[in-house]
N, C-alpha and C positions, 0 to 999 in steps of 0.2 A: 149284814153279815155274810148273807148271799153275795154279794162282791168278792167278799174273801176267798170265796169256795175255790177259785180257779189258782187262785196265789195258792193257798195251801197243800191243793193237788199238784201243782207246780214243785215246793219244796219239797214235799215227801216223795213223789219220782224221782227228782234230782238229788235226792238223798237216799232213794233207795237202786238206783241203776246202779252206783259204782261199788254200792256194798255187796249186792248180788254179782257182779261180776270178777269182784275179789274172792268171795267165798270159792264161786265155782271153776276159777283160775286155781285156790288150793286145794281143790277135790279133782283137778282134771289132771297138772302137772306131775310129773314124778319126781320124785322125791329121793335124791342118791346121795347125801354128802358125805365129801372125804375130807381129808386136812389137806390134802390141792384144792378144794373147791372151796377151803373155808380160807385161805391164805391172802393176804392183804392183796396180793399183786397175783391175778389169775394170769397172767399172760405167758409166763413160765420165767420170768426174769427176775433177778436175786436181786434186791433193793439192796444200793448204796449209798451212803452220804448220808444227810441229814433230811429231815421231811419237809421241814419249816427253812425257809431259804428265803431272805429278805430281799426285797427290792425296793427299787428306786423310788422314791413318791411322785416323782415327775412323772412316771408313768402313769399311776392314779388320777393327776392331776390334769394331765392331756386326757385321759378320757372322760372323765366328769367334762371338761370344757367341751369336748366332743358332742356328751350326750344333752349339754344343756342346749348348747347350738342346734344339732339336730333335732331336738324336742321342737326348739321354737320356732323355726323353718316350717315344721309341720303345720303350724298355726295360721301359714302362708296362705293357702290351700282353699278351706272353706271361703276365705278371705275373699280371696278372685273368684271364687266361682260365683259369691252372691255379691259381688261388687256394684254389678249395679243398680239393687234393691237399696241397697245402704247406703250410694250415695256421697257425698263430697265430705260429711264427718265422717267414716269410716275412712277413707282414703289419706286424711289427715294423722288421725290415728292409727294405721300403717305405717306410714314416717316417723311418727315418734317412736314405736315399737321398734322398727328399723333402724332410728336414731340410737337407740338405748343399744341394740345388739352390736352395732359397730363399735360404740363407745365401750363398751365389755370388749369386743374383741382387741382392742388398740390397748387398753388396759391390762388384755393378757396377754401380748404383745409385747409391752415395755416390761411388762415382769419377766418375762421371759420364758413364760410356762410352756412356751409354744417349741421349744427346744427341745430335743432329745439329748443333748449330752453338754 
């Protein structure tokens, strides 16, 4: 049980610090709500039109493709740093990984996912 004392203290402090901060902020901050402050848009502009606008699905697909390739390329950095320790096996594995990424990019390109209009 002695091993877990540090973990429990860390969890308790980690839970108490934000709660104490929120309580202190509620006690210190001024509270003067008016109808203007409770309005949907506090910038002073009168809202017009619908709030829900339909977007083309291509924007979301383009963003998802970007995130996938961006996150996957993040894996290249630790591999490049440790390449000498990892040896030839890691080099071959990384080329397979990059080949899969290239096939995914070619697939997205052929499906015309990367076009805006």
